[in-house]
ZAMARGU-4260 file (C-alpha; in steps of 0.2 Angstrom, whole numbers, plus 5000, padded with zeros to 4 digits):
<rodrens>
0) 4891/5006/5008 | 4896/5017/4993 | 4907/5029/5004 | 4916/5013/5010 | 4919/5007/4993
5) 4925/5024/4987 | 4937/5024/5002 | 4944/5007/4996 | 4944/5012/4978 | 4954/5027/4982
10) 4967/5017/4991 | 4967/5003/4978 | 4970/5015/4964 | 4986/5021/4973 | 4991/5002/4976
15) 4988/4999/4958 | 5001/5012/4954 | 5013/5005/4967 | 5011/4987/4961 | 5016/4992/4943
20) 5030/5002/4949 | 5036/4988/4960 | 5035/4976/4944 | 5045/4989/4935 | 5058/4991/4949
25) 5061/4972/4950 | 5061/4970/4931 | 5074/4984/4928 | 5084/4978/4943 | 5085/4961/4935
30) 5092/4969/4919 | 5104/4980/4928 | 5112/4967/4939 | 5128/4958/4932 | 5124/4941/4926
35) 5136/4934/4939 | 5123/4937/4952 | 5111/4924/4945 | 5102/4922/4962 | 5098/4941/4962
40) 5092/4941/4944 | 5081/4925/4947 | 5073/4933/4963 | 5070/4949/4954 | 5062/4941/4939
45) 5051/4930/4951 | 5045/4945/4961 | 5042/4956/4945 | 5030/4942/4940 | 5021/4942/4957
50) 5020/4961/4957 | 5012/4960/4940 | 4999/4948/4946 | 4995/4959/4961 | 4992/4974/4949
55) 4981/4963/4938 | 4970/4958/4952 | 4969/4975/4959 | 4964/4982/4942 | 4951/4969/4939
60) 4943/4973/4956 | 4943/4991/4952 | 4935/4988/4935 | 4922/4977/4943 | 4918/4985/4959
65) 4923/5004/4960 | 4910/5017/4960 | 4907/5026/4943 | 4920/5039/4948 | 4933/5026/4953
70) 4943/5021/4938 | 4959/5013/4932 | 4972/5024/4924 | 4974/5020/4906 | 4990/5028/4902
75) 5007/5024/4909 | 5011/5042/4912 | 4995/5044/4922 | 4999/5029/4932 | 5017/5034/4936
80) 5013/5052/4940 | 4997/5049/4949 | 4995/5046/4967 | 5003/5032/4975 | 5008/5026/4993
85) 5026/5019/4991 | 5031/5025/4974 | 5046/5021/4964 | 5065/5023/4969 | 5075/5025/4953
90) 5091/5014/4954 | 5107/5025/4955 | 5119/5010/4951 | 5119/4992/4946 | 5126/4987/4963
95) 5116/4971/4969 | 5116/4976/4987 | 5109/4993/4983 | 5095/4986/4972 | 5090/4973/4985
100) 5091/4986/4999 | 5079/4997/4989 | 5067/4983/4986 | 5067/4979/5004 | 5062/4997/5008
105) 5048/4995/4995 | 5042/4979/5002 | 5042/4987/5020 | 5030/5001/5013 | 5019/4988/5004
110) 5017/4978/5020 | 5013/4993/5030 | 5000/4999/5017 | 4991/4982/5015 | 4991/4979/5034
115) 4983/4996/5037 | 4970/4994/5024 | 4965/4976/5030 | 4963/4983/5047 | 4953/4998/5041
120) 4940/4987/5032 | 4940/4973/5045 | 4922/4968/5048 | 4914/4979/5035 | 4905/4974/5019
125) 4911/4981/5003 | 4906/4977/4985 | 4917/4963/4979 | 4917/4950/4992 | 4934/4944/4988
130) 4942/4960/4993 | 4949/4954/5010 | 4955/4938/5003 | 4964/4947/4989 | 4972/4959/5001
135) 4978/4945/5012 | 4985/4936/4997 | 4995/4951/4992 | 5001/4955/5010 | 5007/4937/5011
140) 5016/4939/4995 | 5024/4955/5001 | 5030/4947/5017 | 5037/4933/5007 | 5046/4945/4996
145) 5053/4954/5011 | 5060/4938/5019 | 5067/4932/5002 | 5076/4949/5000 | 5083/4949/5018
150) 5090/4931/5015 | 5097/4937/4998 | 5105/4952/5005 | 5115/4941/5018 | 5122/4932/5003
155) 5129/4947/4994
</rodrens>
């Protein structure tokens, strides 16, 4: 069981970094977008909060359930430079279409990641019985984000 938990912890440590980077990407996007695009700002602020919630839940799971060698990065530099799955795409301009498109790419990566992790742990027992529920909740949010962003892109 410890090897399985190590496997999950390794992937969740990367997911933690991704969720923080997604939070930041939405937050900075909400600042960069011109105020006349209130719909984009509102969507980015909402998604930033939800990505923060994901990071909080993943961090809590790691602190409670990860093997002793699993850990939560304690510095922002370590978090941003450490291993991750999807990463962070620095905005090159404040164009709302570009920012929404970049966010769609990030959500697509997150959906792939969580789908693959859920499949990998299906039917297995790991420490922290809420793991499958937590991953399903995050995946559902990421799919909703993707849908929201695709609809938003059509309005721009």
